[in-house]
C-alpha positions in Angstrom: 67.4 129.1 97.8 68.1 128.3 101.4 71.6 127.6 102.6 72.6 123.9 102.2 74.3 122.2 105.2 75.1 118.5 105.4 77.0 118.7 108.6 80.5 118.2 107.2 82.5 121.4 107.3 84.6 120.5 104.2 81.6 119.6 102.1 79.5 122.6 103.4 82.4 124.9 102.5 82.7 123.4 99.0 79.0 123.7 98.2 78.9 127.2 99.6 82.0 128.6 98.0 83.9 126.4 95.5 81.1 124.7 93.5 80.8 127.5 90.9 84.6 127.7 90.3 84.7 123.9 89.7 81.9 124.3 87.1 83.6 127.3 85.5 86.9 125.4 85.2 85.0 122.3 83.9 86.3 120.2 86.8 82.9 119.0 87.9 79.2 119.4 87.3 77.0 119.8 90.3 73.4 118.5 90.5 70.8 119.3 93.2 67.8 117.4 94.2 65.0 119.7 95.4 62.3 119.2 98.0 58.9 118.9 96.2 57.1 120.5 99.1 59.5 123.4 99.4 61.3 124.0 96.1 63.7 126.5 97.8 65.2 123.6 99.8 68.0 121.4 98.5 67.6 117.8 99.7 70.8 116.4 98.3 73.7 117.6 96.1 76.4 115.9 94.2 79.4 117.0 92.1 80.4 114.6 89.3 83.1 114.3 86.7 84.5 111.6 84.4 87.6 109.8 85.5 89.1 106.4 84.9 90.6 103.4 86.8 94.1 102.8 85.8 94.8 99.1 86.3 98.6 99.6 86.2 98.4 101.5 89.5 96.8 98.5 91.3 98.5 95.7 93.0 97.7 92.2 91.6 95.0 91.2 94.1 93.2 94.6 93.5 93.6 94.4 89.7 92.3 90.8 89.7 89.2 91.7 91.7 88.4 94.6 89.5 88.8 92.7 86.2 87.3 89.4 87.3 83.9 90.1 85.6 85.4 91.5 82.4 86.1 89.0 79.6 89.8 88.5 78.9 89.7 90.0 75.4 88.1 93.2 76.7 90.5 93.9 79.6 92.4 97.2 79.3 94.9 99.3 81.2 92.2 101.9 82.0 88.4 101.7 82.4 86.0 104.6 82.1 84.4 105.8 85.4 82.3 108.6 86.8 83.8 110.2 89.8 81.6 111.3 92.7 83.7 114.3 93.7 81.4 115.6 96.4 78.1 114.3 97.8 75.9 115.5 100.6 72.5 115.1 102.1 70.9 118.1 103.8 71.0 117.7 107.6 67.2 118.1 107.8 66.8 114.9 105.8 69.5 112.8 107.6 68.4 110.2 110.1 64.7 110.5 109.3 64.3 107.0 108.1 63.8 108.2 104.5 67.0 106.6 103.2 67.7 109.8 101.3 71.4 109.0 100.8 70.6 105.6 99.4 67.9 107.0 97.1 70.4 109.5 95.8 73.0 106.9 95.2 70.5 104.7 93.3 69.5 107.6 91.1 73.1 108.3 90.3 73.8 104.6 89.5 70.8 104.3 87.1 71.5 107.6 85.5 74.9 106.3 84.2 73.5 103.1 82.8 70.5 104.8 81.1 70.5 104.4 77.4 70.3 108.2 76.9 73.5 108.8 78.8 75.9 110.5 76.5 79.1 108.7 77.6 79.8 105.2 78.6 81.4 104.3 82.0 81.8 100.9 83.6 82.4 102.1 87.1 81.6 104.7 89.7 84.4 105.8 91.9 84.8 107.9 94.9 87.7 109.1 97.1 85.7 108.6 100.3 86.6 110.1 103.6 88.2 107.3 105.6 85.7 107.6 108.5 83.5 104.7 109.8 80.3 106.5 108.8 81.4 107.4 105.3 82.9 104.0 104.5 79.8 102.3 105.9 77.6 104.4 103.6 79.5 103.4 100.5 79.7 99.8 101.5 76.0 99.7 102.2 75.4 101.1 98.7 77.5 98.3 97.0 80.9 100.1 96.7 84.1 98.2 97.4 87.5 99.4 98.2 89.6 99.6 95.0 92.7 98.6 96.9 92.4 95.4 98.9 94.2 96.9 101.9 95.0 100.3 103.3 98.7 99.4 103.1 98.5 98.7 99.4 96.6 102.0 98.8 99.2 103.9 100.8 101.9 102.3 98.6 100.1 103.2 95.4 99.9 106.9 96.4 103.3 107.2 98.0 101.9 107.7 101.5 104.2 106.8 104.3 103.3 103.8 106.4 103.2 106.0 109.5 100.8 108.6 107.9 97.0 108.4 108.3 95.1 107.4 105.2 92.6 110.2 105.0 90.5 108.7 102.2 89.8 105.4 100.5 89.3 104.9 96.8 86.1 102.9 96.4 84.3 101.6 93.2 81.0 100.3 92.1 80.6 98.2 89.0 77.7 99.7 87.1 77.3 96.8 84.7 77.2 94.0 87.3 74.9 95.7 89.8 72.4 97.7 87.7 70.8 95.0 85.5 
């Protein structure tokens, strides 16, 4: 297998060194998509685990937006979700007009609404790097910020108003978008 590089030092380091420890400790399961023409080349890679969205950690506007599509009798304090812990597209497949990242995201979305999926989850969530390109990628793929503002997210996580918010929690409603 050739070395996987997506161009982000943190992700490249994780996929090169930490991915096996995560699996050994049952903290995440990593899946690779392989190039059909060169089966020694990884096109994209993602580490997933199950998580949940705890509504009691959200401010009222964020909680209302999340629960709006759920019938009142089915609303809970927590909703099952799949966490995209790490996700990367090989540098060789970026910017080629192939929409590899979008294809990967669509495959993941449909995977978790497939009738053969072993566990139900209503949402996909990600703690996305708070960079323009990363936020744009998730917004383009239908994700929304879980917290309506960076300020409310900072408050929820006890981050000082003066500190930089390094990541944004974003969500995708699998039920509403994958019909």
